[in-house]
N, C-alpha and C positions, 0 to 999 in steps of 0.2 A: 724709183719707188722701192720701199722696203716691205718685205712680207715676212712676218715672224713664223710663218709655217714653210714657205718655200725656201728661206735662207736657213733652215735648221734641218739637216739630213737626219739627226737622231729623232726628231720628232716625227718626220716622215717615216722613218723606219719603223717606229712604233705603230703608226697608222697602217702601214702596209703588211707588217708582220703578226701583230697581235690578234688572237683568234677570237673575233666578236660575232662570228655567225651564230653560235648556240644562244648567246645573249639576245641578239636582235631578233631571232625566230620567236623568242619567248615573248620579248617586249611588244612585237608587233602581232601577237597572237596568230602566228602563222601566216602573217601578211593579210588577215581578214580585215583589218582596219582600212585598207585601201578601198573597200567597197563603199564605206561611209564617208571617209575624209580625203579630200582631193590631194593633200600633200603627203599622205601616208603612203610609204614605199610599197611596190608590188612584190618585190622580191630582195634577197640580200644584196645583190649587186646594185640594184637601186638605192637601198639604204645606204650602202658604203659610199656610193655617189653622192648622197645628200650629205653624209658627214664631211666628206672631203671639200664639197663646195662651201659649206657653212664654216668650217675651219679656215679655208682659204679667205674667205670675207674677213673674219675676224683677224686673222694674221695681217691682212692689209691694213685694216683700221689700227691694230696696235703699232704696225711699223710706221704708217704714214701720218697717223694723227695723235695716237695717245701719248707715244714714247716722246715726241717733240715737244709736247705740252707738260712733260712730267716735271721739269726744273722749275717752271713757274708754279705749278701746284704745290710742289715740295716748299718752295719758298713763301707762297701765300696761300695757306690752307682755309679751312673754314673758320668763321667767326660766330660768336654767340653774343648776342645783345638783348638784354631783357628777356632771355629765355628763348629767343629765336635764333635758330642756327642757319647761316647762310654759306653755302658751299662755294668755292672758287668757281667762276663762270665757265673755266676750262674742264673743270670735273663735271659740271652739268652738260658741257657739251659732248664730253667723253661718254656720259651714260645715254645721251640722245643718240649718238652714232650707233652704240651697241643696240639700243632699243630698236632703231630703224632697220637695223640688220637682223631683228626677229630672234634675237638670242638672249632674251631675258626670261625665257621659261624653257629652257634647254631639256630638262628632264621631265617636264609635265606632259601629261596625255593629251592626244590631239583633241580630245572632247573640250579641253579648256584653252585651246589655241597654243598649246606648247609643241615643242619638236618631238617629244617622246625619244630623245635619245639616251644612250647609255650614260652612265656615270663617267665611263673612261673618256668619251668624246668632250662632256662638259669639263673634265679635268685637263685636257689638252688645252681647251679655250681658257681656263684659269691660268695655266701655266704661261701661255702667251700674253695675256693681261697683265700678269704680275711681273714679267719681264720688262713690258712697257712702262708700267707704273706700279710698284708694289702696294701702294695705298689703295688703289682702284679696286684692287681684288677684294678689299674689306666691304665693298658695297655689291659689286658683280657677284661675289662669291656667297652672298647671303640669300641666294635662291633655295638654299637648304630650308629656309622658313617655309616657303611655298610647298617644297617637297614633303615637309612634315605635316602641313595641313592636308596635303592630298593623301597622305598615308593614314592619318589618324582623326581628321576631322570629320564632321557630319556631311551629308550631302549639300545642305543649306550653306555651310561655311565654304565648301568647295566651290559651289556655284558662284558664291559672292566674290571670293578673294582670288580664286586661281586665274580667272581670265584676265583680271587687272594685272596680277604679277606678269603673266605671259605678254601682255601689251606694254609692259614697262610703265604703266601709270601708277604704281605703287611700289615702294620699296619696304624692307623689312629689317627687323632687329631682333636679336636674341637675347632676352633679358634674364640673365641668370645670377651673376656675380653680385654681391652685396658688400657694403663697407667693411663689415667685420669678418666676411667668409668668402674667401677666394675660390680655392678648388673643393672646400668642404661645403658642397651644395646640400647635403642632407641637412645641415643647420640652418638653411634659408629661413628668414623670419617674416618676410613680406606677407601680409594677411590678405586672404581672400574671404570675404563674408557675402551672404545673401540677405537681401530684404524680404519682407512678408510675400512679396510677388515671385521670389525665386531669383531676381535678378542679382549677378554677382558683381561685387566692386573690389578693387585691389588698393591697398593702402600700406606705404612703406617706402623703402628706398632701394635703388640699384645702383651700382658703380661700374665703371670700366665698361660700359655698354657701347660696343662698336655700332656706329650708325644710329645712335639713340635718338636721333631727330626723325627716325622713320615714319612713315603712315601706319603700319601694320607691325604690332609687336607680339612675339610669344614670349609669355611670361611664366616663370617657375614662381609658384606662391604656395603658402600654407593654408590649405582649405580646411584641415581638421583640427578643431579646437582641442587643446591639451596635448598635442603631439610635439615630439622634438626630433624626430628623425625622418628620414626619406619616405616613410610610409604615409605621412601626413601631407604630401605635397602633391599638387595637380598642375596641370598646364592649362594656361588661359591665352585666349586671343584679345587683344584689345587695340583700339585705334587712337591716332594722335588726337588729343583734344585739349581744352583748357586745364583739365585736372591733371594732365601728364605734364609735369614741369621739368624742363631742361635746366638744371641749377647752374651747370658750367660744363665746358668742354675741358679735356685734360691737355696740358701742355707737355707733349710727348717727346722723348728722344727721336723717334722715327715715324714712319707712316704718317707723315704730316697731312696727307690730303684728305683723310677721313676723320669725322668728328667721333670722339671717344667721349661719351657723356656720363655725367652722374644724374639720375633721374629720381624724382620725387612723385610718387603716386598718391594722390589726395583723393580716394574713392573713386577711381577711374572705372568706368563701366566696363564690363569685361564677358566674354563667353567662355564656358568650360569647353576645352579642346580634348576629345577622347573621354576616358573615364576618369572619375575621381581616384586619388591616391596613387595613380600610375604615372605622375608627372615626371618624378626622377628615376624611378625604377624602369620604365620603358621608353617614354617619349624623349627625355633629355639624353638618355644614353644613345638613342637612335640619332639625335641632332649631333651629339658629340663624336660619334663615329664619322658622320658626315663632315664634320668641321676639322677632324684630324686629316681626312684626305685633302680637303680644301687647302688647309694651311701647309701640307706637305708640297702640294702643287704650287702655292705661293713662294715656298722656299726654294723650289727646283727653278722658278722662274726668275727670281732674284738672283740666284746662283748663275744661271745662264748669262744674265746681263753682266754680272760682275766679272765672269771668266772672260766674256767676249771684250769687255772694255780693258781688262788687264792684258790680254793677248794683243790688242791693237796698239795699246800704249806701249809695250814693250818692243813691238816691231818698228815703231816710230821713234822711239827715244834712243838718242845716241850718246854713248859715253865712250871715252878712250878710243874714239873713231870707229865705232861699230854699235849696231843697235844692241840694246841690252838682253834682247831675247836669244842672243847668240853666247851669253854667259851661262855656264852649266848650273850655277845656282839659281838663275831665273828661270831657264827652260825646264829644270827639274820641278819648280814650284808650279809652273803651268801645266805640266803633264800630270802632276798630282792632283791639281784642281780638276782637270779634265776627267780623270778616273773617278774622283769622288762625285763628280756631276753625273757621269754616266751610271755609276752604281746607285745612286739616288732615284735616277729616273727609271732605271730597270725595276727596282723594288715598288716604286709609285704605281706603274702601270701593271705589274703584277697583281698589286693591291686592287686597284680599281677593277680589273677583271673579275677577281673574286668577289668583291662587293656587288658587282653587277650580277653575278649568278646567285649570290645570296639573296639579292632583292627578288629576282625573277622566280627562284623556287620558293621563297617564303611567300609571295603572293599566291603562288599555286597551292601552297600548304594551307594556307588560310580559307581556301575555297572549301565547300562541301565535298566530302568523300575524297580527299587526296589519295593518290596511290601510295603504297609503301615506298615505291622508288622515290617519288617526289618528296616525301617526308624525310627519308634518308639523306636526299641530296640537300634539302633545306638545312637539316642538323650539320651536315658535314661542312657546307660553305659559311654557315653561320660560325661555327668553330674557327674555321680557316681566317675569316674575316677579323674575328676578335683578336687574333694574334698579330695578323699583318698590319692592320690600321695603326696600332701603337708602334709597332717596329718601324714602320714607315715614316711615321711623324718623327720619331727619334733621330733616324739615320739623315732624313731630307733635311731638317732643321739644323742638326748639329753640323752637317756638311755644308750647308748654306753659310752659316757663320764662319767657318773656317775658310771657305772659298772666298767670302767677302773680305776677310781679314787679310788673307794673302793678295787679293787684288789690290787693296790699298797699300799694302806693304811694297808691291811692284811698283807703284806709282811713286813711292818714296814720299819726300815732303810734300809734293804737289797733290798726291792723294789726300792729304789731310785737309785740303783747301776746298771751299765750296765752288771753286771754278770747275772741279772735276765731279763726275758722277760717283766716283769711288768711294767718297765719304758717305754718300746717300745710301749706297747699297750696304755698307756695313751698318749704318743705323737701321735701315729697314729690315735687315735679316735679323737683327738682334731680338726683336719681338717673336720671332717664328717659334723659338724653342722655349717660350714662356707661355703664351696664351694658348687657349683651348687644351690645357694641360701641360705642364713642364715636362721635360725629358724624363725627370725623376718619376713622375706620375705615369709616364708611358711605359716606363720599366715595371711598374706595379702591375698595369694592366696587361702587359704581355707575358709576364713571367709564369702565370699558371698554366697557359697553354704550351709553353716551352717545356716545363717540366713534365707535363702530360703527353708530350710528344705529338701534339696535334698537326705539326707540319711534316710528319714523317712520310705519310703517303705522297704528298707533293714532292718532297724530295727524292722519293724512290722514282717518280715520273721523270724528274729532270736528269737524275743520274743514269736512266736508262736511254736517253738520247744518243744515237751514233755520233761519234765524234772522230776527227782525223788523228794521226798519231801523236802530235803535240798536244791537242786538246784531251786526249786519253791520259796523257802523262799528267797533265795539270789536275785532271779530275782523280787521278790516284792520289794526289796530294791533298786535294780537298776532302777525299774520303777519309784520309788520316786525321783531317781537322774535325770532321764529323764524328770519328771515333772519339777524339780528345773532348768533344761537347758532351757526347753520351756518357763517358766517364765523369765528367766533371757534375753532370746532373745527378748521377748515382751518388757521388761523394756528397754532394750538397744536401740531397734528399735524405741521406743517412745520418746526417747530424740532427740531433733533436733540440736545435737551438734556432728559435725564431729570428733572433736578431741577427744571427750568422747568414740564415737564409736571405734576409733582407740586404745585408752588406754585400752578398755575393750576386744577387739578382742582376744587377747591371752587367757584370762579366758574362753571365750566362747569355743575357739578351743580346749583347754584342758578339759573343761568339756564334749564336744561332743566325745572327744576320749575316755574318761573314760567309758562313757555310750556304745560306740561300742565295745570297747575291752572287757569290761566285758561280753557283750552279746556273743562276739566270743569265750570267755573263757569257758562260761557256754555251749555253743555248743560242744566244744571240750570235756568238762567234761561228756556230756551225751553220747559220743563215746567210752570214756576211763575213768573209774572211778578213775584212778590212777591220773588224772589231776584235779580232784574236789578240792584238798588242794589249789592249785595255784589260780583257780577261786575264791575260797572262800577268801584267803589273798588279792587278787587284788581287789575285790569288797568291802571288809570290809574297806581297806586303802583308796579305791577310793572314797567312800561315804564320808569320812572325808574331802577329798580334795573338792569333789563336794560342800560341805556345806560351806567351806571356800571361795571358788570361788563365790558361789552365794551370799554369805553375801557381799563380796567386790563389787560385780556388783551392787546389788540392794540398796546398802547404800551409793553408790558413788554419788558426785555431782560435780559441776563445781569447786568448792573449791579445790578438790583433784588435779585437773589438775593445778590450780595456785599453790597450795603447791608444787607440783613437780617442777615447774619452779623455785619457790622461792629456793628450796634445791639445784639446780643446780647452781643457781646465789650466793649462800651463801658463 
């Protein structure tokens, strides 16, 4: 029997060492919920035991059921006939298994039949599901739809939809993208209009909608006549109905198990979710932040599968009378894959911890008469999450693509064949740094907080952790890298050239990522000596990259930009 929690010491390390008590105390209202709800924990130890037992169940389902079905799901995904989407029977069986395990409302409150778990635990489940079948995450991971209704919907909407999501009786879709507008969501055209009785209707097109055949849709639509920007957009809830037509499902490069749909809205009845004009400014931004974390977990899960697959193949494949994992060129690739995977996971769960704290303190700050301390903590963790979520998605998804690429390379010609999983991992990984915001857009989202030094307080905390002699020496080098980052920020900020700022943004984001992840890996090495070699390899390699990026930033000038333009026009 396979269990994707118990066979993964890295994931168990996260569960055992990440400090979730402050988050859980806030989520469970000081454990007062245990008086009203039978399944609510009585204390943190009880809550942590609940987390482990639920993760253990999901790990077993992923290892014993979902993963063995994944090849068939990839080969024969959903179909669309006359506007009706039919999922592969094995996909439906996967969803049934997860629903029966009670994990379709992981972050929803006890009141609605949910588990009331932190985002961190939900992310660990998402990682395991993605390792088993990358495409299934695109259905399981859409629990963010329910979470958005929980945060911004009215009581009637919550009472209607949330118990259904928790029970696995409905699934969701996030309808944002349109045929002419990908990431440019402020230009959305789909029209929302009201009749004389105040009933809302939706009219227009959406494209590239993951699980667009869902029963419940959150739709970004233009509710204000005469507007052309994000201030005229609102969020709506609508349900599957004859007026909501699936025109087709896309023939995709990867993630074949989920339907990606083009939708036509023919005056679909809808309900306003939250306040008018806040659809993009607040609600979609909240959705997108959740989606960044979910896709980061998807990327880490696929990368985990690709690494394990490559390591196993290299140990079994013999050339010149020895297994290929004994060749330096191959074991060097495998070690690099492991370091990248561990680094991405470290940043992922640092990010989810901050997101959990942001969510908890924001809920408290939204209550009547919050204390100054609560307001300050809400602002702090909101700033921190705004930088970490795009940084995390950029690192996790780019790393997953490299790991999947290297995994296929280790398989050689066999990896290019559909007889092996390596080619599927490379196809499934490829979308992760594109959807829910490309890596280039993650840089745009992160750079402001980096220039403003929003991560400095957290870095100071990490740099203050006691280390052994070797760890201290590595941290001294990392401190030099941090100094290079600060000097690069000053250099770029001093240039009064917006184009130059944009050109150098990715270098700055990558420098900040190296410094932060290096500090996180040293923290982990202080907790477990076995993790020290990974921290050492990451920091030594990272220092070379920091120096290269620093040199590029500080030696650049306006000619560089002009030359780039000349190259394009050549």
